[in-house]
C-alpha positions as CSV (number, residue, x, y, z in Angstrom):
1,M,101.2,-116.5,-13.0
2,K,99.7,-113.3,-11.4
3,Q,96.5,-111.6,-12.8
4,R,97.4,-108.4,-14.4
5,Q,95.2,-105.3,-15.8
6,G,96.7,-102.5,-17.6
7,Y,97.8,-101.0,-20.8
8,L,100.4,-101.0,-23.6
9,L,101.5,-97.7,-24.0
10,G,103.8,-96.7,-27.2
11,L,106.4,-93.8,-26.5
12,G,108.1,-92.0,-29.0
13,S,110.5,-89.0,-29.4
14,N,112.4,-87.5,-32.4
15,I,113.2,-84.1,-30.9
16,N,116.1,-84.6,-28.2
17,P,115.0,-88.2,-28.0
18,Q,117.4,-89.6,-25.3
19,Q,116.8,-86.8,-23.1
20,N,113.1,-86.9,-23.8
21,T,112.6,-91.0,-23.5
22,E,114.0,-90.7,-20.1
23,K,111.5,-87.8,-19.0
24,M,108.5,-89.6,-20.4
25,V,109.6,-92.8,-18.3
26,I,110.4,-90.7,-15.0
27,A,107.1,-88.9,-15.4
28,L,105.2,-91.9,-15.9
29,L,107.0,-93.6,-13.0
30,Q,106.1,-90.7,-10.7
31,E,102.2,-91.9,-11.5
32,F,103.1,-95.5,-11.5
33,K,104.8,-97.7,-9.2
34,E,106.3,-99.9,-11.7
35,L,106.7,-99.8,-15.5
36,K,107.6,-102.7,-17.8
37,L,109.6,-101.5,-20.6
38,S,110.7,-103.2,-24.1
39,R,113.9,-102.2,-25.1
40,V,114.4,-98.7,-27.0
41,L,114.6,-98.9,-30.7
42,K,115.8,-96.1,-33.2
43,I,113.3,-96.0,-35.9
44,P,113.1,-93.8,-38.9
45,P,109.9,-91.4,-39.2
46,V,106.9,-93.0,-40.9
47,G,104.0,-91.1,-42.6
48,M,106.0,-87.6,-42.1
49,N,108.5,-85.5,-43.7
50,S,111.4,-85.5,-41.3
51,H,115.1,-86.1,-41.3
52,R,115.0,-87.0,-37.4
53,D,114.8,-90.7,-36.4
54,F,112.5,-91.7,-33.4
55,L,113.4,-93.5,-30.4
56,N,110.4,-95.7,-29.7
57,T,109.8,-98.0,-26.7
58,I,106.4,-100.0,-25.4
59,V,105.5,-99.8,-21.8
60,F,103.0,-101.8,-20.0
61,V,101.3,-100.1,-16.8
62,E,99.3,-101.9,-14.3
63,T,96.4,-99.5,-13.6
64,D,92.8,-99.2,-12.9
65,L,92.5,-95.7,-14.7
66,S,90.2,-95.6,-17.3
67,Q,91.5,-95.0,-20.7
68,I,90.1,-91.5,-20.5
69,Q,92.0,-90.8,-17.4
70,L,95.0,-92.2,-18.8
71,K,95.1,-90.2,-21.8
72,S,94.5,-87.1,-20.2
73,L,97.7,-88.2,-18.1
74,C,99.6,-88.8,-21.2
75,N,98.6,-85.6,-23.0
76,Q,99.9,-83.5,-19.8
77,I,103.2,-85.4,-20.0
78,E,103.4,-84.8,-23.7
79,I,102.5,-80.9,-23.4
80,S,105.1,-80.5,-20.4
81,L,108.0,-81.9,-22.4
82,G,106.6,-79.3,-25.1
83,R,104.4,-80.8,-27.7
84,D,101.3,-78.9,-29.0
85,R,98.4,-80.7,-28.6
86,D,96.4,-78.0,-30.1
87,D,98.3,-78.2,-33.4
88,P,96.2,-80.0,-36.2
89,L,99.3,-81.1,-37.7
90,S,100.8,-82.5,-34.5
91,K,100.6,-86.1,-35.7
92,T,102.7,-85.3,-38.8
93,K,105.5,-83.1,-37.2
94,D,108.6,-83.6,-35.4
95,R,107.7,-84.0,-31.5
96,P,109.3,-84.0,-28.3
97,A,106.8,-86.7,-26.8
98,D,104.3,-88.8,-28.2
99,I,102.5,-91.3,-25.7
100,D,99.7,-93.5,-27.5
101,I,97.7,-95.7,-25.7
102,L,98.0,-99.1,-27.7
103,K,95.8,-101.6,-25.9
104,Q,93.9,-102.2,-22.7
105,L,95.2,-105.7,-21.4
106,S,94.6,-108.6,-19.2
107,L,97.5,-110.9,-18.6
108,P,98.1,-113.6,-18.9
109,E,94.9,-114.1,-21.0
110,E,95.7,-111.6,-23.7
111,A,99.5,-112.2,-23.9
112,D,98.8,-114.1,-27.3
113,I,97.0,-111.8,-29.1
114,P,98.3,-111.0,-32.4
115,V,100.8,-107.9,-32.5
116,S,98.3,-106.5,-35.6
117,S,95.3,-106.3,-33.4
118,I,97.2,-103.9,-31.2
119,T,98.3,-101.1,-33.7
120,D,99.3,-101.0,-37.4
121,E,102.4,-99.4,-37.0
122,Y,104.4,-102.5,-38.0
123,F,107.8,-101.0,-37.1
124,L,106.5,-101.6,-33.1
125,Y,105.6,-105.2,-33.8
126,P,108.9,-106.7,-32.7
127,I,109.0,-104.6,-29.2
128,I,105.4,-105.2,-28.5
129,R,106.2,-109.4,-28.9
130,E,109.2,-108.4,-26.8
131,L,107.4,-107.0,-24.0
132,L,104.5,-109.3,-24.3
133,S,107.3,-112.3,-23.8
134,Y,108.8,-110.7,-20.7
135,L,105.5,-110.0,-19.3
136,T,104.4,-113.8,-19.3
137,D,108.2,-115.0,-18.8
138,T,107.9,-116.9,-22.0
139,A,110.1,-117.4,-25.1
140,E,110.6,-114.4,-27.3
141,V,111.9,-113.6,-30.7
142,T,115.0,-111.1,-30.2
143,P,114.1,-107.7,-31.8
144,P,117.0,-105.6,-33.1
145,A,119.7,-104.2,-30.8
146,G,118.4,-101.4,-28.5
147,V,119.5,-97.9,-27.9
148,L,120.9,-97.3,-24.4
149,I,119.3,-94.6,-22.5
150,K,121.8,-94.1,-19.4
151,T,121.8,-91.0,-16.8
152,S,123.2,-90.9,-13.6
153,D,119.9,-92.6,-12.2
154,L,118.7,-94.6,-14.9
155,R,120.1,-97.1,-17.5
156,F,117.5,-98.8,-19.7
157,G,116.8,-99.5,-23.4
158,E,118.9,-102.3,-24.4
159,T,116.5,-105.2,-23.4
160,A,113.1,-105.4,-21.9
161,T,113.4,-104.6,-18.1
162,T,111.3,-103.3,-15.1
163,I,111.7,-99.9,-13.6
164,Y,110.2,-99.3,-9.9
165,W,110.0,-96.0,-8.2
166,D,110.1,-95.7,-4.5
167,S,108.0,-92.6,-3.5
168,R,109.4,-92.6,0.0
169,T,112.8,-92.1,-1.0
170,G,112.2,-90.5,-4.4
171,N,114.7,-93.6,-5.8
172,K,114.3,-95.4,-9.2
173,G,115.6,-98.9,-9.7
174,V,116.0,-100.8,-12.6
175,L,115.7,-104.5,-12.6
């Protein structure tokens, strides 16, 4: 199995979540030639007072960027989609974009790590397990049904998948 170094990212949105999830994925595709994504789950807000459900997905990006460089990139994407990073209450407010670095990962060595060591956000455990299984081509426990994100160019969210970016043509491809 191919050796991979990269990061697990958690993506979430509860303001126009279908459109903003797509925009986060496209913005990441412009920086990385390939994204591995879990299915997209609709999850009620946890730890905040809101009536808006989140769409959440887990993404693996293969990169040699430092965590500081990657965090800066993620923050830029969030800001471009309307998140106010200067608001001290931004973690407890509705948001168009939330991209968290969950774990730097070396695969396949770390594919069996407990998901509880990646995040304490228990509602992400099923899709983290799914993506780790997808990345290592091993048996998986099927998480709940995913939410379809569909545009004229992309269709993803119902199951784990790979999306490629062809910078020469500007085309995106879902595998």
